[in-house]
All heavy atoms as a GROMACS GRO file, in nm:
protein
  650
    1MET      N    1  11.755  18.124   5.556
    1MET     CA    2  11.661  18.235   5.553
    1MET      C    3  11.592  18.243   5.689
    1MET      O    4  11.536  18.146   5.738
    1MET     CB    5  11.560  18.213   5.441
    1MET     CG    6  11.461  18.322   5.427
    1MET     SD    7  11.365  18.294   5.276
    1MET     CE    8  11.297  18.454   5.258
    2SER      N    9  11.596  18.357   5.748
    2SER     CA   10  11.543  18.374   5.883
    2SER      C   11  11.407  18.443   5.879
    2SER      O   12  11.392  18.546   5.816
    2SER     CB   13  11.642  18.458   5.965
    2SER     OG   14  11.594  18.475   6.094
    3ARG      N   15  11.314  18.381   5.948
    3ARG     CA   16  11.180  18.441   5.959
    3ARG      C   17  11.168  18.502   6.098
    3ARG      O   18  11.222  18.449   6.195
    3ARG     CB   19  11.073  18.333   5.944
    3ARG     CG   20  11.062  18.279   5.806
    3ARG     CD   21  10.950  18.177   5.791
    3ARG     NE   22  10.856  18.175   5.901
    3ARG     CZ   23  10.794  18.066   5.943
    3ARG    NH1   24  10.816  17.951   5.888
    3ARG    NH2   25  10.709  18.071   6.043
    4PRO      N   26  11.094  18.612   6.108
    4PRO     CA   27  11.073  18.669   6.242
    4PRO      C   28  10.990  18.573   6.328
    4PRO      O   29  10.909  18.497   6.278
    4PRO     CB   30  10.997  18.799   6.214
    4PRO     CG   31  10.941  18.784   6.078
    4PRO     CD   32  11.028  18.687   6.004
    5ILE      N   33  11.015  18.578   6.456
    5ILE     CA   34  10.939  18.495   6.550
    5ILE      C   35  10.804  18.560   6.571
    5ILE      O   36  10.794  18.677   6.605
    5ILE     CB   37  11.016  18.480   6.682
    5ILE    CG1   38  11.146  18.405   6.656
    5ILE    CG2   39  10.931  18.409   6.787
    5ILE    CD1   40  11.238  18.399   6.773
    6GLU      N   41  10.700  18.483   6.548
    6GLU     CA   42  10.564  18.534   6.562
    6GLU      C   43  10.490  18.454   6.667
    6GLU      O   44  10.505  18.332   6.676
    6GLU     CB   45  10.489  18.525   6.429
    6GLU     CG   46  10.548  18.614   6.321
    6GLU     CD   47  10.472  18.605   6.190
    6GLU    OE1   48  10.360  18.552   6.189
    6GLU    OE2   49  10.528  18.650   6.089
    7LEU      N   50  10.413  18.523   6.748
    7LEU     CA   51  10.329  18.459   6.849
    7LEU      C   52  10.186  18.456   6.800
    7LEU      O   53  10.141  18.547   6.729
    7LEU     CB   54  10.335  18.538   6.980
    7LEU     CG   55  10.472  18.557   7.045
    7LEU    CD1   56  10.459  18.646   7.167
    7LEU    CD2   57  10.533  18.424   7.081
    8SER      N   58  10.114  18.352   6.839
    8SER     CA   59   9.971  18.349   6.807
    8SER      C   60   9.903  18.464   6.883
    8SER      O   61   9.958  18.518   6.979
    8SER     CB   62   9.909  18.216   6.849
    8SER     OG   63   9.905  18.205   6.991
    9ARG      N   64   9.787  18.500   6.838
    9ARG     CA   65   9.714  18.609   6.903
    9ARG      C   66   9.690  18.579   7.051
    9ARG      O   67   9.709  18.665   7.137
    9ARG     CB   68   9.581  18.631   6.831
    9ARG     CG   69   9.514  18.761   6.870
    9ARG     CD   70   9.388  18.778   6.790
    9ARG     NE   71   9.280  18.768   6.886
    9ARG     CZ   72   9.157  18.807   6.864
    9ARG    NH1   73   9.124  18.853   6.748
    9ARG    NH2   74   9.068  18.798   6.956
   10GLU      N   75   9.654  18.454   7.079
   10GLU     CA   76   9.627  18.414   7.217
   10GLU      C   77   9.754  18.420   7.302
   10GLU      O   78   9.751  18.467   7.415
   10GLU     CB   79   9.566  18.274   7.222
   10GLU     CG   80   9.429  18.262   7.158
   10GLU     CD   81   9.433  18.252   7.005
   10GLU    OE1   82   9.541  18.224   6.947
   10GLU    OE2   83   9.328  18.274   6.944
   11ALA      N   84   9.864  18.370   7.246
   11ALA     CA   85   9.991  18.371   7.320
   11ALA      C   86  10.036  18.515   7.342
   11ALA      O   87  10.087  18.548   7.450
   11ALA     CB   88  10.098  18.292   7.243
   12ARG      N   89  10.019  18.599   7.243
   12ARG     CA   90  10.058  18.740   7.254
   12ARG      C   91   9.979  18.809   7.364
   12ARG      O   92  10.034  18.882   7.446
   12ARG     CB   93  10.036  18.807   7.118
   12ARG     CG   94  10.080  18.949   7.110
   12ARG     CD   95  10.055  18.998   6.966
   12ARG     NE   96  10.068  19.140   6.955
   12ARG     CZ   97  10.184  19.203   6.947
   12ARG    NH1   98  10.295  19.136   6.945
   12ARG    NH2   99  10.187  19.335   6.938
   13GLN      N  100   9.848  18.787   7.366
   13GLN     CA  101   9.763  18.849   7.468
   13GLN      C  102   9.798  18.798   7.608
   13GLN      O  103   9.805  18.876   7.703
   13GLN     CB  104   9.616  18.823   7.438
   13GLN     CG  105   9.565  18.900   7.318
   13GLN     CD  106   9.422  18.863   7.280
   13GLN    OE1  107   9.371  18.758   7.322
   13GLN    NE2  108   9.359  18.948   7.200
   14ALA      N  109   9.823  18.668   7.619
   14ALA     CA  110   9.857  18.611   7.750
   14ALA      C  111   9.992  18.664   7.798
   14ALA      O  112  10.008  18.697   7.916
   14ALA     CB  113   9.860  18.458   7.741
   15ALA      N  114  10.090  18.672   7.708
   15ALA     CA  115  10.222  18.723   7.746
   15ALA      C  116  10.215  18.870   7.785
   15ALA      O  117  10.279  18.912   7.882
   15ALA     CB  118  10.320  18.702   7.631
   16ALA      N  119  10.137  18.948   7.712
   16ALA     CA  120  10.123  19.090   7.745
   16ALA      C  121  10.054  19.107   7.880
   16ALA      O  122  10.095  19.191   7.961
   16ALA     CB  123  10.045  19.163   7.636
   17ALA      N  124   9.953  19.026   7.907
   17ALA     CA  125   9.885  19.032   8.036
   17ALA      C  126   9.980  18.992   8.149
   17ALA      O  127   9.981  19.055   8.255
   17ALA     CB  128   9.762  18.942   8.036
   18SER      N  129  10.061  18.890   8.125
   18SER     CA  130  10.159  18.847   8.225
   18SER      C  131  10.262  18.956   8.250
   18SER      O  132  10.299  18.983   8.365
   18SER     CB  133  10.228  18.719   8.177
   18SER     OG  134  10.324  18.677   8.269
   19LEU      N  135  10.309  19.021   8.145
   19LEU     CA  136  10.404  19.131   8.158
   19LEU      C  137  10.344  19.244   8.240
   19LEU      O  138  10.410  19.298   8.330
   19LEU     CB  139  10.446  19.181   8.019
   19LEU     CG  140  10.540  19.300   8.014
   19LEU    CD1  141  10.671  19.268   8.084
   19LEU    CD2  142  10.565  19.340   7.870
   20ARG      N  143  10.221  19.279   8.212
   20ARG     CA  144  10.153  19.384   8.290
   20ARG      C  145  10.146  19.347   8.437
   20ARG      O  146  10.170  19.431   8.525
   20ARG     CB  147  10.013  19.408   8.235
   20ARG     CG  148  10.011  19.474   8.098
   20ARG     CD  149   9.872  19.492   8.047
   20ARG     NE  150   9.807  19.600   8.124
   20ARG     CZ  151   9.677  19.623   8.121
   20ARG    NH1  152   9.596  19.550   8.049
   20ARG    NH2  153   9.628  19.722   8.192
   21GLN      N  154  10.115  19.219   8.464
   21GLN     CA  155  10.102  19.173   8.602
   21GLN      C  156  10.236  19.178   8.674
   21GLN      O  157  10.245  19.222   8.788
   21GLN     CB  158  10.045  19.031   8.605
   21GLN     CG  159  10.005  18.985   8.742
   21GLN     CD  160   9.889  19.066   8.797
   21GLN    OE1  161   9.789  19.084   8.729
   21GLN    NE2  162   9.902  19.115   8.919
   22VAL      N  163  10.342  19.133   8.608
   22VAL     CA  164  10.475  19.135   8.669
   22VAL      C  165  10.518  19.279   8.699
   22VAL      O  166  10.569  19.307   8.808
   22VAL     CB  167  10.579  19.066   8.577
   22VAL    CG1  168  10.720  19.094   8.624
   22VAL    CG2  169  10.553  18.917   8.572
   23LEU      N  170  10.498  19.368   8.605
   23LEU     CA  171  10.536  19.507   8.627
   23LEU      C  172  10.458  19.568   8.743
   23LEU      O  173  10.513  19.642   8.825
   23LEU     CB  174  10.515  19.590   8.500
   23LEU     CG  175  10.613  19.561   8.386
   23LEU    CD1  176  10.572  19.638   8.261
   23LEU    CD2  177  10.754  19.597   8.426
   24ALA      N  178  10.328  19.535   8.751
   24ALA     CA  179  10.246  19.588   8.860
   24ALA      C  180  10.288  19.529   8.995
   24ALA      O  181  10.303  19.603   9.093
   24ALA     CB  182  10.099  19.558   8.833
   25ASP      N  183  10.309  19.398   8.999
   25ASP     CA  184  10.340  19.330   9.125
   25ASP      C  185  10.482  19.359   9.175
   25ASP      O  186  10.503  19.382   9.294
   25ASP     CB  187  10.324  19.178   9.111
   25ASP     CG  188  10.180  19.136   9.091
   25ASP    OD1  189  10.089  19.219   9.111
   25ASP    OD2  190  10.159  19.019   9.053
   26GLU      N  191  10.577  19.355   9.085
   26GLU     CA  192  10.718  19.364   9.124
   26GLU      C  193  10.772  19.507   9.128
   26GLU      O  194  10.860  19.537   9.207
   26GLU     CB  195  10.805  19.280   9.031
   26GLU     CG  196  10.768  19.133   9.027
   26GLU     CD  197  10.786  19.062   9.159
   26GLU    OE1  198  10.880  19.098   9.234
   26GLU    OE2  199  10.707  18.969   9.188
   27LEU      N  200  10.720  19.592   9.040
   27LEU     CA  201  10.777  19.726   9.029
   27LEU      C  202  10.676  19.839   9.054
   27LEU      O  203  10.710  19.955   9.041
   27LEU     CB  204  10.839  19.745   8.889
   27LEU     CG  205  10.949  19.645   8.851
   27LEU    CD1  206  10.991  19.665   8.707
   27LEU    CD2  207  11.067  19.659   8.944
   28ASP      N  208  10.554  19.802   9.086
   28ASP     CA  209  10.447  19.900   9.106
   28ASP      C  210  10.433  19.993   8.985
   28ASP      O  211  10.415  20.114   8.999
   28ASP     CB  212  10.470  19.983   9.233
   28ASP     CG  213  10.452  19.900   9.359
   28ASP    OD1  214  10.366  19.810   9.358
   28ASP    OD2  215  10.524  19.925   9.456
   29ILE      N  216  10.444  19.935   8.866
   29ILE     CA  217  10.429  20.012   8.742
   29ILE      C  218  10.304  19.961   8.671
   29ILE      O  219  10.292  19.842   8.642
   29ILE     CB  220  10.552  19.995   8.649
   29ILE    CG1  221  10.677  20.051   8.717
   29ILE    CG2  222  10.528  20.060   8.515
   29ILE    CD1  223  10.805  20.024   8.640
   30GLU      N  224  10.213  20.051   8.645
   30GLU     CA  225  10.090  20.018   8.573
   30GLU      C  226  10.105  20.064   8.429
   30GLU      O  227  10.136  20.180   8.404
   30GLU     CB  228   9.969  20.087   8.638
   30GLU     CG  229   9.946  20.053   8.784
   30GLU     CD  230   9.894  19.911   8.803
   30GLU    OE1  231   9.830  19.857   8.711
   30GLU    OE2  232   9.919  19.855   8.912
   31ILE      N  233  10.086  19.972   8.336
   31ILE     CA  234  10.089  20.008   8.194
   31ILE      C  235   9.965  19.953   8.126
   31ILE      O  236   9.901  19.859   8.176
   31ILE     CB  237  10.216  19.956   8.123
   31ILE    CG1  238  10.223  19.803   8.125
   31ILE    CG2  239  10.341  20.017   8.184
   31ILE    CD1  240  10.334  19.744   8.040
   32GLY      N  241   9.933  20.010   8.012
   32GLY     CA  242   9.818  19.964   7.936
   32GLY      C  243   9.853  19.846   7.847
   32GLY      O  244   9.969  19.807   7.833
   33ALA      N  245   9.750  19.789   7.785
   33ALA     CA  246   9.769  19.672   7.699
   33ALA      C  247   9.858  19.705   7.580
   33ALA      O  248   9.944  19.624   7.542
   33ALA     CB  249   9.634  19.620   7.653
   34LEU      N  250   9.839  19.823   7.521
   34LEU     CA  251   9.921  19.861   7.404
   34LEU      C  252  10.067  19.874   7.443
   34LEU      O  253  10.156  19.826   7.373
   34LEU     CB  254   9.870  19.991   7.342
   34LEU     CG  255   9.947  20.041   7.221
   34LEU    CD1  256   9.945  19.938   7.109
   34LEU    CD2  257   9.890  20.174   7.173
   35GLN      N  258  10.094  19.937   7.556
   35GLN     CA  259  10.232  19.951   7.604
   35GLN      C  260  10.294  19.814   7.630
   35GLN      O  261  10.410  19.789   7.594
   35GLN     CB  262  10.237  20.035   7.731
   35GLN     CG  263  10.204  20.181   7.707
   35GLN     CD  264  10.185  20.254   7.838
   35GLN    OE1  265  10.120  20.204   7.930
   35GLN    NE2  266  10.242  20.374   7.847
   36ALA      N  267  10.217  19.724   7.689
   36ALA     CA  268  10.267  19.590   7.717
   36ALA      C  269  10.301  19.517   7.587
   36ALA      O  270  10.402  19.448   7.578
   36ALA     CB  271  10.165  19.510   7.798
   37GLU      N  272  10.217  19.534   7.486
   37GLU     CA  273  10.243  19.469   7.357
   37GLU      C  274  10.366  19.527   7.289
   37GLU      O  275  10.443  19.454   7.226
   37GLU     CB  276  10.121  19.476   7.268
   37GLU     CG  277  10.010  19.384   7.316
   37GLU     CD  278   9.896  19.371   7.218
   37GLU    OE1  279   9.914  19.405   7.099
   37GLU    OE2  280   9.788  19.326   7.260
   38LEU      N  281  10.388  19.657   7.304
   38LEU     CA  282  10.508  19.718   7.246
   38LEU      C  283  10.635  19.666   7.315
   38LEU      O  284  10.735  19.636   7.249
   38LEU     CB  285  10.501  19.870   7.256
   38LEU     CG  286  10.398  19.938   7.166
   38LEU    CD1  287  10.387  20.086   7.199
   38LEU    CD2  288  10.433  19.919   7.019
   39ILE      N  289  10.630  19.653   7.447
   39ILE     CA  290  10.744  19.598   7.520
   39ILE      C  291  10.765  19.452   7.481
   39ILE      O  292  10.878  19.408   7.458
   39ILE     CB  293  10.723  19.612   7.673
   39ILE    CG1  294  10.725  19.760   7.713
   39ILE    CG2  295  10.830  19.533   7.750
   39ILE    CD1  296  10.681  19.787   7.856
   40LEU      N  297  10.656  19.378   7.471
   40LEU     CA  298  10.664  19.238   7.433
   40LEU      C  299  10.726  19.224   7.293
   40LEU      O  300  10.811  19.137   7.272
   40LEU     CB  301  10.524  19.175   7.436
   40LEU     CG  302  10.516  19.028   7.397
   40LEU    CD1  303  10.599  18.942   7.492
   40LEU    CD2  304  10.371  18.984   7.396
   41ASP      N  305  10.685  19.309   7.200
   41ASP     CA  306  10.744  19.306   7.065
   41ASP      C  307  10.894  19.322   7.071
   41ASP      O  308  10.968  19.252   7.002
   41ASP     CB  309  10.684  19.416   6.977
   41ASP     CG  310  10.541  19.389   6.936
   41ASP    OD1  311  10.495  19.273   6.946
   41ASP    OD2  312  10.474  19.485   6.891
   42ARG      N  313  10.940  19.413   7.153
   42ARG     CA  314  11.084  19.438   7.165
   42ARG      C  315  11.156  19.319   7.230
   42ARG      O  316  11.265  19.280   7.188
   42ARG     CB  317  11.109  19.567   7.244
   42ARG     CG  318  11.252  19.608   7.250
   42ARG     CD  319  11.307  19.623   7.109
   42ARG     NE  320  11.450  19.629   7.109
   42ARG     CZ  321  11.519  19.722   7.046
   42ARG    NH1  322  11.459  19.814   6.976
   42ARG    NH2  323  11.650  19.722   7.051
   43LEU      N  324  11.092  19.262   7.333
   43LEU     CA  325  11.151  19.145   7.397
   43LEU      C  326  11.162  19.028   7.300
   43LEU      O  327  11.265  18.959   7.297
   43LEU     CB  328  11.070  19.105   7.520
   43LEU     CG  329  11.078  19.199   7.640
   43LEU    CD1  330  10.978  19.158   7.747
   43LEU    CD2  331  11.219  19.201   7.696
   44VAL      N  332  11.058  19.006   7.223
   44VAL     CA  333  11.061  18.897   7.125
   44VAL      C  334  11.168  18.925   7.020
   44VAL      O  335  11.244  18.834   6.982
   44VAL     CB  336  10.923  18.878   7.059
   44VAL    CG1  337  10.931  18.786   6.939
   44VAL    CG2  338  10.823  18.824   7.161
   45LEU      N  339  11.179  19.048   6.977
   45LEU     CA  340  11.280  19.085   6.877
   45LEU      C  341  11.421  19.062   6.932
   45LEU      O  342  11.507  19.006   6.862
   45LEU     CB  343  11.262  19.231   6.836
   45LEU     CG  344  11.356  19.284   6.729
   45LEU    CD1  345  11.328  19.216   6.596
   45LEU    CD2  346  11.339  19.435   6.717
   46ASP      N  347  11.446  19.103   7.055
   46ASP     CA  348  11.580  19.094   7.114
   46ASP      C  349  11.612  18.956   7.170
   46ASP      O  350  11.722  18.905   7.152
   46ASP     CB  351  11.597  19.199   7.225
   46ASP     CG  352  11.600  19.340   7.172
   46ASP    OD1  353  11.615  19.360   7.051
   46ASP    OD2  354  11.586  19.434   7.254
   47LEU      N  355  11.518  18.897   7.243
   47LEU     CA  356  11.545  18.772   7.312
   47LEU      C  357  11.502  18.648   7.233
   47LEU      O  358  11.554  18.539   7.256
   47LEU     CB  359  11.475  18.771   7.449
   47LEU     CG  360  11.519  18.878   7.546
   47LEU    CD1  361  11.438  18.870   7.675
   47LEU    CD2  362  11.667  18.867   7.576
   48GLY      N  363  11.408  18.666   7.142
   48GLY     CA  364  11.357  18.552   7.066
   48GLY      C  365  11.466  18.471   6.998
   48GLY      O  366  11.471  18.347   7.015
   49PRO      N  367  11.556  18.534   6.922
   49PRO     CA  368  11.661  18.456   6.856
   49PRO      C  369  11.754  18.384   6.954
   49PRO      O  370  11.799  18.272   6.927
   49PRO     CB  371  11.738  18.561   6.775
   49PRO     CG  372  11.638  18.670   6.751
   49PRO     CD  373  11.554  18.674   6.876
   50ILE      N  374  11.781  18.445   7.067
   50ILE     CA  375  11.867  18.382   7.168
   50ILE      C  376  11.799  18.255   7.221
   50ILE      O  377  11.861  18.148   7.230
   50ILE     CB  378  11.897  18.479   7.283
   50ILE    CG1  379  11.980  18.597   7.232
   50ILE    CG2  380  11.967  18.408   7.399
   50ILE    CD1  381  11.990  18.713   7.328
   51LEU      N  382  11.672  18.266   7.256
   51LEU     CA  383  11.598  18.151   7.309
   51LEU      C  384  11.579  18.044   7.202
   51LEU      O  385  11.589  17.924   7.230
   51LEU     CB  386  11.464  18.198   7.365
   51LEU     CG  387  11.474  18.296   7.481
   51LEU    CD1  388  11.337  18.349   7.519
   51LEU    CD2  389  11.544  18.234   7.600
   52TYR      N  390  11.554  18.087   7.080
   52TYR     CA  391  11.538  17.994   6.968
   52TYR      C  392  11.667  17.915   6.945
   52TYR      O  393  11.664  17.792   6.931
   52TYR     CB  394  11.500  18.073   6.842
   52TYR     CG  395  11.486  17.990   6.718
   52TYR    CD1  396  11.367  17.923   6.691
   52TYR    CD2  397  11.589  17.980   6.627
   52TYR    CE1  398  11.352  17.847   6.576
   52TYR    CE2  399  11.576  17.904   6.512
   52TYR     CZ  400  11.458  17.838   6.487
   52TYR     OH  401  11.444  17.764   6.373
   53ASN      N  402  11.780  17.984   6.944
   53ASN     CA  403  11.908  17.917   6.923
   53ASN      C  404  11.938  17.820   7.036
   53ASN      O  405  11.993  17.712   7.014
   53ASN     CB  406  12.021  18.019   6.909
   53ASN     CG  407  12.013  18.094   6.778
   53ASN    OD1  408  11.945  18.052   6.685
   53ASN    ND2  409  12.081  18.207   6.772
   54ARG      N  410  11.903  17.856   7.158
   54ARG     CA  411  11.922  17.766   7.272
   54ARG      C  412  11.837  17.641   7.256
   54ARG      O  413  11.881  17.528   7.282
   54ARG     CB  414  11.890  17.838   7.403
   54ARG     CG  415  11.898  17.750   7.526
   54ARG     CD  416  12.038  17.686   7.536
   54ARG     NE  417  12.039  17.578   7.629
   54ARG     CZ  418  12.093  17.586   7.750
   54ARG    NH1  419  12.153  17.696   7.789
   54ARG    NH2  420  12.088  17.483   7.830
   55ALA      N  421  11.714  17.659   7.210
   55ALA     CA  422  11.626  17.544   7.188
   55ALA      C  423  11.684  17.453   7.080
   55ALA      O  424  11.678  17.329   7.093
   55ALA     CB  425  11.486  17.592   7.148
   56LEU      N  426  11.741  17.510   6.975
   56LEU     CA  427  11.805  17.428   6.872
   56LEU      C  428  11.924  17.351   6.928
   56LEU      O  429  11.944  17.233   6.896
   56LEU     CB  430  11.852  17.515   6.755
   56LEU     CG  431  11.743  17.568   6.663
   56LEU    CD1  432  11.806  17.656   6.554
   56LEU    CD2  433  11.663  17.456   6.601
   57THR      N  434  12.004  17.415   7.012
   57THR     CA  435  12.118  17.348   7.075
   57THR      C  436  12.070  17.230   7.160
   57THR      O  437  12.127  17.121   7.155
   57THR     CB  438  12.199  17.447   7.160
   57THR    OG1  439  12.248  17.550   7.074
   57THR    CG2  440  12.313  17.381   7.232
   58ASP      N  441  11.964  17.252   7.237
   58ASP     CA  442  11.909  17.145   7.320
   58ASP      C  443  11.855  17.031   7.233
   58ASP      O  444  11.875  16.913   7.264
   58ASP     CB  445  11.798  17.198   7.411
   58ASP     CG  446  11.850  17.292   7.519
   58ASP    OD1  447  11.974  17.299   7.539
   58ASP    OD2  448  11.767  17.360   7.583
   59ALA      N  449  11.787  17.066   7.123
   59ALA     CA  450  11.734  16.964   7.032
   59ALA      C  451  11.846  16.884   6.968
   59ALA      O  452  11.836  16.761   6.954
   59ALA     CB  453  11.646  17.030   6.926
   60ARG      N  454  11.954  16.952   6.929
   60ARG     CA  455  12.069  16.882   6.871
   60ARG      C  456  12.127  16.781   6.970
   60ARG      O  457  12.166  16.670   6.932
   60ARG     CB  458  12.178  16.981   6.831
   60ARG     CG  459  12.154  17.050   6.702
   60ARG     CD  460  12.278  17.132   6.662
   60ARG     NE  461  12.246  17.219   6.554
   60ARG     CZ  462  12.222  17.350   6.564
   60ARG    NH1  463  12.231  17.409   6.680
   60ARG    NH2  464  12.192  17.421   6.459
   61ALA      N  465  12.135  16.818   7.096
   61ALA     CA  466  12.188  16.727   7.198
   61ALA      C  467  12.100  16.603   7.213
   61ALA      O  468  12.150  16.491   7.225
   61ALA     CB  469  12.202  16.800   7.332
   62VAL      N  470  11.970  16.622   7.211
   62VAL     CA  471  11.877  16.509   7.221
   62VAL      C  472  11.891  16.418   7.100
   62VAL      O  473  11.899  16.295   7.113
   62VAL     CB  474  11.730  16.558   7.235
   62VAL    CG1  475  11.631  16.445   7.219
   62VAL    CG2  476  11.710  16.628   7.369
   63ILE      N  477  11.898  16.477   6.981
   63ILE     CA  478  11.911  16.398   6.859
   63ILE      C  479  12.044  16.323   6.857
   63ILE      O  480  12.051  16.206   6.819
   63ILE     CB  481  11.894  16.488   6.734
   63ILE    CG1  482  11.749  16.534   6.724
   63ILE    CG2  483  11.938  16.416   6.608
   63ILE    CD1  484  11.725  16.642   6.620
   64ALA      N  485  12.151  16.388   6.900
   64ALA     CA  486  12.282  16.323   6.904
   64ALA      C  487  12.280  16.203   7.000
   64ALA      O  488  12.336  16.096   6.968
   64ALA     CB  489  12.390  16.423   6.945
   65ALA      N  490  12.216  16.218   7.113
   65ALA     CA  491  12.207  16.108   7.209
   65ALA      C  492  12.126  15.992   7.151
   65ALA      O  493  12.163  15.875   7.166
   65ALA     CB  494  12.146  16.156   7.341
   66LYS      N  495  12.017  16.024   7.084
   66LYS     CA  496  11.935  15.920   7.021
   66LYS      C  497  12.012  15.851   6.909
   66LYS      O  498  12.003  15.729   6.893
   66LYS     CB  499  11.804  15.978   6.967
   66LYS     CG  500  11.712  16.034   7.073
   66LYS     CD  501  11.661  15.924   7.162
   66LYS     CE  502  11.564  15.982   7.264
   66LYS     NZ  503  11.522  15.883   7.362
   67ALA      N  504  12.088  15.927   6.831
   67ALA     CA  505  12.168  15.869   6.722
   67ALA      C  506  12.274  15.774   6.780
   67ALA      O  507  12.299  15.667   6.724
   67ALA     CB  508  12.233  15.979   6.638
   68GLU      N  509  12.333  15.812   6.891
   68GLU     CA  510  12.431  15.726   6.956
   68GLU      C  511  12.366  15.596   7.004
   68GLU      O  512  12.422  15.487   6.987
   68GLU     CB  513  12.497  15.799   7.073
   68GLU     CG  514  12.612  15.723   7.134
   68GLU     CD  515  12.683  15.803   7.242
   68GLU    OE1  516  12.704  15.925   7.223
   68GLU    OE2  517  12.718  15.742   7.343
   69ASP      N  518  12.246  15.607   7.060
   69ASP     CA  519  12.172  15.488   7.104
   69ASP      C  520  12.143  15.397   6.985
   69ASP      O  521  12.156  15.274   6.995
   69ASP     CB  522  12.041  15.527   7.173
   69ASP     CG  523  12.062  15.594   7.308
   69ASP    OD1  524  12.174  15.586   7.363
   69ASP    OD2  525  11.964  15.656   7.358
   70MET      N  526  12.101  15.455   6.873
   70MET     CA  527  12.072  15.375   6.754
   70MET      C  528  12.198  15.309   6.700
   70MET      O  529  12.195  15.193   6.658
   70MET     CB  530  12.007  15.462   6.645
   70MET     CG  531  11.864  15.503   6.678
   70MET     SD  532  11.777  15.586   6.543
   70MET     CE  533  11.878  15.730   6.517
   71ASP      N  534  12.310  15.382   6.703
   71ASP     CA  535  12.436  15.327   6.656
   71ASP      C  536  12.476  15.206   6.740
   71ASP      O  537  12.517  15.102   6.687
   71ASP     CB  538  12.544  15.435   6.659
   71ASP     CG  539  12.671  15.393   6.588
   71ASP    OD1  540  12.661  15.345   6.473
   71ASP    OD2  541  12.779  15.408   6.648
   72GLU      N  542  12.462  15.218   6.871
   72GLU     CA  543  12.492  15.105   6.959
   72GLU      C  544  12.400  14.987   6.932
   72GLU      O  545  12.444  14.872   6.933
   72GLU     CB  546  12.483  15.148   7.105
   72GLU     CG  547  12.594  15.241   7.148
   72GLU     CD  548  12.576  15.295   7.289
   72GLU    OE1  549  12.488  15.245   7.363
   72GLU    OE2  550  12.651  15.388   7.326
   73ALA      N  551  12.273  15.015   6.907
   73ALA     CA  552  12.177  14.908   6.877
   73ALA      C  553  12.214  14.838   6.747
   73ALA      O  554  12.204  14.715   6.735
   73ALA     CB  555  12.035  14.964   6.869
   74LEU      N  556  12.260  14.913   6.648
   74LEU     CA  557  12.301  14.853   6.521
   74LEU      C  558  12.424  14.764   6.539
   74LEU      O  559  12.432  14.656   6.479
   74LEU     CB  560  12.327  14.961   6.417
   74LEU     CG  561  12.202  15.033   6.365
   74LEU    CD1  562  12.243  15.151   6.277
   74LEU    CD2  563  12.112  14.938   6.290
   75TYR      N  564  12.519  14.807   6.619
   75TYR     CA  565  12.635  14.722   6.647
   75TYR      C  566  12.592  14.593   6.713
   75TYR      O  567  12.647  14.486   6.689
   75TYR     CB  568  12.738  14.795   6.733
   75TYR     CG  569  12.834  14.879   6.654
   75TYR    CD1  570  12.834  15.018   6.664
   75TYR    CD2  571  12.926  14.820   6.568
   75TYR    CE1  572  12.922  15.096   6.590
   75TYR    CE2  573  13.015  14.896   6.493
   75TYR     CZ  574  13.012  15.034   6.506
   75TYR     OH  575  13.099  15.110   6.432
   76GLY      N  576  12.491  14.601   6.796
   76GLY     CA  577  12.439  14.482   6.863
   76GLY      C  578  12.375  14.384   6.768
   76GLY      O  579  12.364  14.264   6.798
   77LEU      N  580  12.335  14.429   6.651
   77LEU     CA  581  12.273  14.341   6.552
   77LEU      C  582  12.375  14.271   6.463
   77LEU      O  583  12.340  14.180   6.388
   77LEU     CB  584  12.177  14.422   6.463
   77LEU     CG  585  12.054  14.480   6.532
   77LEU    CD1  586  11.976  14.568   6.437
   77LEU    CD2  587  11.965  14.369   6.588
   78GLN      N  588  12.499  14.314   6.470
   78GLN     CA  589  12.602  14.253   6.385
   78GLN      C  590  12.620  14.106   6.422
   78GLN      O  591  12.610  14.069   6.539
   78GLN     CB  592  12.736  14.326   6.399
   78GLN     CG  593  12.740  14.458   6.328
   78GLN     CD  594  12.877  14.522   6.336
   78GLN    OE1  595  12.952  14.499   6.431
   78GLN    NE2  596  12.909  14.603   6.238
   79ARG      N  597  12.647  14.026   6.319
   79ARG     CA  598  12.671  13.884   6.339
   79ARG      C  599  12.820  13.856   6.333
   79ARG      O  600  12.893  13.918   6.256
   79ARG     CB  601  12.597  13.804   6.234
   79ARG     CG  602  12.447  13.823   6.248
   79ARG     CD  603  12.374  13.740   6.150
   79ARG     NE  604  12.231  13.766   6.170
   79ARG     CZ  605  12.140  13.727   6.084
   79ARG    NH1  606  12.173  13.665   5.974
   79ARG    NH2  607  12.013  13.753   6.110
   80GLN      N  608  12.863  13.763   6.413
   80GLN     CA  609  13.003  13.725   6.416
   80GLN      C  610  13.038  13.643   6.292
   80GLN      O  611  12.961  13.559   6.249
   80GLN     CB  612  13.034  13.642   6.540
   80GLN     CG  613  13.015  13.718   6.671
   80GLN     CD  614  13.112  13.836   6.684
   80GLN    OE1  615  13.227  13.826   6.645
   80GLN    NE2  616  13.063  13.946   6.736
   81THR      N  617  13.153  13.675   6.234
   81THR     CA  618  13.201  13.599   6.118
   81THR      C  619  13.353  13.610   6.112
   81THR      O  620  13.411  13.709   6.157
   81THR     CB  621  13.139  13.650   5.987
   81THR    OG1  622  13.189  13.572   5.880
   81THR    CG2  623  13.168  13.796   5.964
   82ASP      N  624  13.413  13.508   6.057
   82ASP     CA  625  13.557  13.511   6.036
   82ASP      C  626  13.590  13.576   5.902
   82ASP      O  627  13.705  13.610   5.876
   82ASP     CB  628  13.616  13.371   6.043
   82ASP     CG  629  13.608  13.315   6.185
   82ASP    OD1  630  13.607  13.395   6.279
   82ASP    OD2  631  13.600  13.192   6.199
   83LEU      N  632  13.491  13.586   5.816
   83LEU     CA  633  13.510  13.646   5.683
   83LEU      C  634  13.497  13.796   5.692
   83LEU      O  635  13.416  13.850   5.765
   83LEU     CB  636  13.406  13.590   5.586
   83LEU     CG  637  13.405  13.439   5.568
   83LEU    CD1  638  13.290  13.399   5.479
   83LEU    CD2  639  13.538  13.390   5.512
   84ARG      N  640  13.575  13.865   5.613
   84ARG     CA  641  13.568  14.011   5.617
   84ARG      C  642  13.527  14.064   5.486
   84ARG      O  643  13.551  14.062   5.384
   84ARG     CB  644  13.703  14.072   5.658
   84ARG     CG  645  13.742  14.036   5.798
   84ARG     CD  646  13.678  14.127   5.894
   84ARG     NE  647  13.697  14.070   6.028
   84ARG     CZ  648  13.646  14.122   6.134
   84ARG    NH1  649  13.574  14.227   6.128
   84ARG    NH2  650  13.667  14.069   6.250
   0.00000   0.00000   0.00000
């Protein structure tokens, strides 16, 4: 079940302000806060799942590496025996 990606109010305001600043600095485009929030909503809708999936892939790699380390540590705990 997929839930939409939601930003906290503070994160949303900061991201919208950053978007406004980038547009003003890089493209000489001035937009209002509402316009910035609408663009941000679309970016989150379109890019959010891509970034989320990438984060999951990165997390899986970290967990796999840790699991491999634990597996090696467990082999190191094995005791030698002639009995099977």
